[in-house]
C-alpha positions as CSV (number, residue, x, y, z in Angstrom):
1,X,-83.9,41.6,-48.0
2,X,-82.5,42.5,-44.6
3,X,-79.1,40.8,-45.4
4,X,-79.0,42.7,-48.8
5,X,-79.6,46.0,-47.1
6,X,-77.0,45.3,-44.5
7,X,-74.4,44.3,-47.1
8,X,-75.1,47.4,-49.2
9,X,-74.0,49.5,-46.2
10,X,-70.6,47.8,-45.9
11,X,-67.8,49.2,-48.0
12,X,-64.8,47.1,-49.0
13,X,-62.1,47.2,-51.8
14,X,-63.0,45.8,-55.2
15,X,-62.3,42.1,-55.5
16,X,-62.0,41.5,-51.8
17,X,-64.5,39.0,-50.3
18,X,-66.4,39.6,-47.1
19,X,-64.2,37.1,-45.2
20,X,-61.0,39.0,-46.4
21,X,-62.3,42.4,-45.3
22,X,-61.1,41.8,-41.7
23,X,-57.4,40.9,-41.5
24,X,-56.2,38.3,-39.1
25,X,-54.3,39.5,-36.0
26,X,-50.5,39.3,-36.1
27,X,-50.2,37.4,-32.8
28,X,-51.9,34.3,-34.2
29,X,-55.1,34.5,-32.3
30,X,-58.4,33.7,-34.1
31,X,-59.9,36.4,-36.2
32,X,-63.1,38.0,-35.0
33,X,-66.3,37.1,-36.7
34,X,-67.0,39.0,-39.9
35,X,-69.8,41.5,-39.9
36,X,-71.7,39.4,-42.4
37,X,-71.4,36.2,-40.3
38,X,-72.4,38.1,-37.2
39,X,-75.4,39.4,-39.0
40,X,-76.4,35.9,-40.0
41,X,-76.1,34.7,-36.4
42,X,-78.2,37.5,-35.2
43,X,-80.8,36.9,-37.9
44,X,-81.0,33.2,-37.0
45,X,-81.4,34.1,-33.3
46,X,-84.1,36.5,-34.2
47,X,-86.0,33.9,-36.3
48,X,-85.8,31.3,-33.5
49,X,-86.9,33.8,-30.9
50,X,-89.9,34.7,-33.1
51,X,-90.8,31.1,-33.5
52,X,-90.7,30.5,-29.8
53,X,-92.9,33.5,-29.2
54,X,-95.4,32.3,-31.8
55,X,-95.5,28.8,-30.4
56,X,-95.8,30.2,-26.9
57,X,-98.7,32.4,-28.1
58,X,-100.4,29.4,-29.7
59,X,-100.1,27.3,-26.6
60,X,-101.3,30.1,-24.4
61,X,-104.2,30.7,-26.7
62,X,-105.2,27.0,-26.7
63,X,-105.0,26.8,-22.9
64,X,-107.1,30.0,-22.7
65,X,-109.6,28.5,-25.1
66,X,-109.9,25.3,-23.1
67,X,-110.2,27.0,-19.8
68,X,-112.7,29.5,-21.2
69,X,-115.1,26.9,-22.5
70,X,-118.7,27.6,-21.4
71,X,-119.8,25.4,-18.6
72,X,-122.9,24.7,-20.6
73,X,-120.9,22.8,-23.1
74,X,-119.8,19.3,-21.9
75,X,-117.7,17.2,-24.3
76,X,-118.8,13.7,-25.3
77,X,-115.3,12.4,-24.4
78,X,-115.3,10.2,-27.6
79,X,-111.9,8.8,-28.3
80,X,-111.5,6.1,-30.9
81,X,-109.6,2.9,-30.0
82,X,-109.8,3.0,-26.2
83,X,-113.3,1.6,-25.7
84,X,-115.1,4.9,-25.1
85,X,-118.5,5.4,-26.7
86,X,-119.3,8.3,-28.9
87,X,-121.7,10.5,-27.0
88,X,-123.2,13.6,-28.6
89,X,-122.1,17.0,-27.4
90,X,-124.0,17.8,-24.2
91,X,-125.6,21.0,-23.1
92,X,-127.2,21.9,-19.8
93,X,-130.9,22.5,-20.3
94,X,-132.4,26.0,-20.0
95,X,-133.7,27.1,-16.7
96,X,-136.9,28.9,-15.8
97,X,-136.6,32.6,-15.6
98,X,-134.8,33.8,-12.5
99,X,-133.9,30.3,-11.4
100,X,-130.3,29.6,-10.5
101,X,-128.3,26.4,-11.1
102,X,-128.1,24.0,-8.1
103,X,-124.7,25.0,-6.8
104,X,-124.6,28.7,-7.5
105,X,-125.2,31.7,-5.3
106,X,-128.8,32.2,-4.3
107,X,-129.6,28.4,-4.4
108,X,-128.8,27.4,-0.8
109,X,-131.2,24.4,-1.1
110,X,-129.1,23.0,-4.1
111,X,-132.3,22.5,-6.0
112,X,-132.3,21.4,-9.7
113,X,-134.9,23.7,-11.3
114,X,-134.4,22.3,-14.8
115,X,-136.7,19.6,-16.2
116,X,-135.3,16.4,-14.8
117,X,-135.8,14.6,-18.0
118,X,-133.5,17.0,-19.8
119,X,-130.7,16.2,-17.3
120,X,-130.7,12.5,-18.4
121,X,-127.6,11.5,-20.3
122,X,-128.5,10.7,-23.9
123,X,-127.7,7.4,-25.5
124,X,-124.4,7.2,-27.4
125,X,-124.0,6.5,-31.2
126,X,-124.8,3.0,-32.2
127,X,-127.1,2.3,-29.2
128,X,-130.6,0.8,-29.4
129,X,-132.8,2.8,-27.1
130,X,-135.0,0.9,-24.6
131,X,-138.6,2.0,-25.3
132,X,-139.4,1.8,-21.6
133,X,-137.9,3.9,-20.2
134,X,-136.7,6.3,-22.9
135,X,-136.0,9.6,-21.4
136,X,-139.4,10.2,-19.6
137,X,-140.8,9.8,-16.2
138,X,-141.2,6.3,-14.8
139,X,-142.8,4.7,-11.8
140,X,-141.2,4.0,-8.4
141,X,-141.8,0.3,-9.0
142,X,-139.9,0.4,-12.3
143,X,-137.0,2.0,-10.5
144,X,-137.1,-0.6,-7.7
145,X,-137.0,-3.4,-10.2
146,X,-133.3,-2.7,-10.5
147,X,-132.8,-4.3,-7.1
148,X,-133.1,-7.9,-5.9
149,X,-136.6,-8.8,-4.6
150,X,-135.4,-9.1,-1.1
151,X,-134.4,-5.4,-1.0
152,X,-137.4,-3.8,-2.7
153,X,-139.8,-3.7,0.2
154,X,-137.5,-1.8,2.5
155,X,-136.5,0.6,-0.2
156,X,-140.1,1.2,-1.1
157,X,-141.0,2.0,2.5
158,X,-138.1,4.4,2.7
159,X,-139.1,6.2,-0.5
160,X,-142.7,6.5,0.8
161,X,-141.4,8.2,4.0
162,X,-139.3,10.6,1.9
163,X,-140.4,13.4,-0.3
164,X,-139.6,11.7,-3.6
165,X,-141.2,13.9,-6.3
166,X,-140.6,11.9,-9.4
167,X,-138.2,9.6,-11.3
168,X,-136.8,10.1,-14.8
169,X,-135.1,7.3,-16.6
170,X,-133.4,6.2,-19.9
171,X,-131.9,2.9,-21.0
172,X,-130.2,1.6,-24.1
173,X,-128.2,-1.4,-25.4
174,X,-124.9,-1.3,-27.3
175,X,-123.9,-3.7,-30.1
176,X,-121.7,-5.7,-27.7
177,X,-124.7,-6.4,-25.4
178,X,-123.9,-3.8,-22.8
179,X,-127.2,-2.5,-21.3
180,X,-127.2,0.8,-19.6
181,X,-129.9,2.4,-17.4
182,X,-129.9,5.8,-15.8
183,X,-132.4,6.7,-13.2
184,X,-132.7,10.2,-11.7
185,X,-134.6,10.5,-8.4
186,X,-135.6,14.0,-7.4
187,X,-136.5,14.6,-3.8
188,X,-138.2,17.5,-2.0
189,X,-134.9,18.6,-0.4
190,X,-131.2,17.8,-0.4
191,X,-131.7,16.4,3.1
192,X,-134.2,13.7,1.9
193,X,-131.9,12.8,-1.0
194,X,-129.0,12.3,1.4
195,X,-131.1,10.4,3.8
196,X,-132.2,7.9,1.1
197,X,-128.6,7.5,0.0
198,X,-127.2,7.1,3.5
199,X,-129.8,5.1,5.2
200,X,-131.6,3.0,2.5
201,X,-128.9,2.6,-0.1
202,X,-126.0,3.0,2.3
203,X,-123.8,4.0,-0.7
204,X,-121.1,5.4,1.6
205,X,-120.9,2.6,4.1
206,X,-117.5,1.0,4.6
207,X,-118.6,-2.3,3.1
208,X,-120.8,-0.8,0.4
209,X,-124.6,-0.8,0.0
210,X,-126.7,-3.6,1.3
211,X,-129.3,-3.2,-1.4
212,X,-127.8,-4.9,-4.4
213,X,-128.9,-5.0,-8.1
214,X,-130.9,-7.9,-9.3
215,X,-128.8,-11.0,-9.6
216,X,-125.8,-9.5,-7.8
217,X,-124.5,-11.3,-4.6
218,X,-121.3,-9.5,-3.8
219,X,-119.6,-6.3,-4.7
220,X,-116.2,-4.5,-4.9
221,X,-115.9,-0.8,-4.7
222,X,-114.5,1.0,-7.8
223,X,-111.4,3.0,-7.3
224,X,-112.0,5.5,-10.1
225,X,-114.6,7.4,-8.1
226,X,-111.8,9.4,-6.5
227,X,-110.5,10.5,-9.9
228,X,-113.8,11.9,-11.1
229,X,-114.0,15.3,-9.5
230,X,-117.2,17.2,-10.1
231,X,-117.6,20.0,-7.5
232,X,-120.5,19.6,-5.0
233,X,-121.4,16.1,-5.9
234,X,-120.7,12.7,-4.3
235,X,-119.9,9.6,-6.4
236,X,-119.9,6.0,-5.3
237,X,-119.2,3.2,-7.8
238,X,-119.2,-0.6,-7.5
239,X,-118.8,-3.7,-9.6
240,X,-120.1,-7.3,-9.1
241,X,-117.6,-9.5,-7.4
242,X,-116.3,-12.7,-8.9
243,X,-117.5,-15.3,-9.3
244,X,-120.5,-14.1,-11.1
245,X,-122.8,-15.7,-13.7
246,X,-123.0,-15.3,-17.4
247,X,-122.9,-11.5,-17.1
248,X,-121.4,-8.8,-14.8
249,X,-123.0,-5.6,-13.4
250,X,-121.4,-2.3,-12.5
251,X,-123.4,0.5,-10.9
252,X,-122.9,3.9,-9.3
253,X,-124.7,6.5,-7.2
254,X,-124.4,10.2,-7.8
255,X,-125.8,12.5,-5.2
256,X,-126.1,16.1,-6.4
257,X,-128.2,18.3,-4.3
258,X,-131.8,17.2,-4.3
259,X,-131.2,14.6,-7.0
260,X,-129.8,11.0,-6.7
261,X,-128.7,9.3,-9.9
262,X,-128.4,5.5,-10.3
263,X,-126.3,4.3,-13.2
264,X,-126.1,0.6,-14.0
265,X,-124.4,-1.3,-16.8
266,X,-124.7,-5.1,-17.4
267,X,-122.7,-7.0,-20.0
268,X,-122.4,-10.6,-21.0
269,X,-119.1,-11.9,-19.7
270,X,-117.4,-8.8,-18.2
271,X,-118.8,-5.3,-17.8
272,X,-116.1,-3.0,-19.2
273,X,-114.7,-0.3,-17.0
274,X,-114.0,2.4,-19.7
275,X,-117.5,3.0,-21.0
276,X,-118.9,2.7,-17.5
277,X,-116.5,5.3,-16.1
278,X,-117.3,7.6,-19.2
279,X,-121.0,7.2,-18.7
280,X,-120.9,7.9,-15.0
281,X,-118.6,10.9,-15.5
282,X,-120.8,12.6,-18.1
283,X,-124.0,12.0,-16.0
284,X,-122.2,13.5,-13.0
285,X,-121.2,16.6,-15.0
286,X,-124.8,17.1,-16.1
287,X,-125.9,17.2,-12.5
288,X,-123.0,19.2,-11.1
């Protein structure tokens, strides 16, 4: 329609085409572009400009949408084909009235006021939940059973001297035999949580923790811990060193304010890195 209106405003002799309406110069130089051709070029440029603007707007809108996501919504990070598990969409639990989240203004003690059981990562799709524990509180002895017998006595004494309030736990098994357990230990203060991590567990020691999971004799520190950035939390991840027996164990500690999380995965053959990293990352986000 725009071309038709433009052409209607151009007068030329009857029988003369648009290309003939502008005579060629006598000196042999190239003839200037006809008005119609110039209009076509301008129209094409306008269309491409509009397309770029629209695409740019869509991209900006997508970026804004991603960056504007509510912190209460944590994605399940489910991507088919790369080994990740399909977790449900996660939401941070509701807080008691007038209680802030652990790393916000007004909560200098970095206290988790939410129900500790609601901060546990849920089992992914296809998992068989472990009836004990299954998202509830558990005993100190049940938590200590994660470790070799030679380490339990010292850890129990350390916990007795600390202000451990309670332990929440959940465990499940996937179809490939991978068993995951998540334990959340809440202490009376961030200082006691750090003391248990630093002294008893020694998660940040140069050679790794001395208290090893049941059946583990040597460890290697995982390098992905530096790639998982959740503000105000500390992450330490390890895997069982070769040679190991019929199964391998990976485990991680997450210290977030007054809570220390212990995530373990054991699988026949080799414990896979991708679901372990995904599980640790999501649990870290729930606590951060």
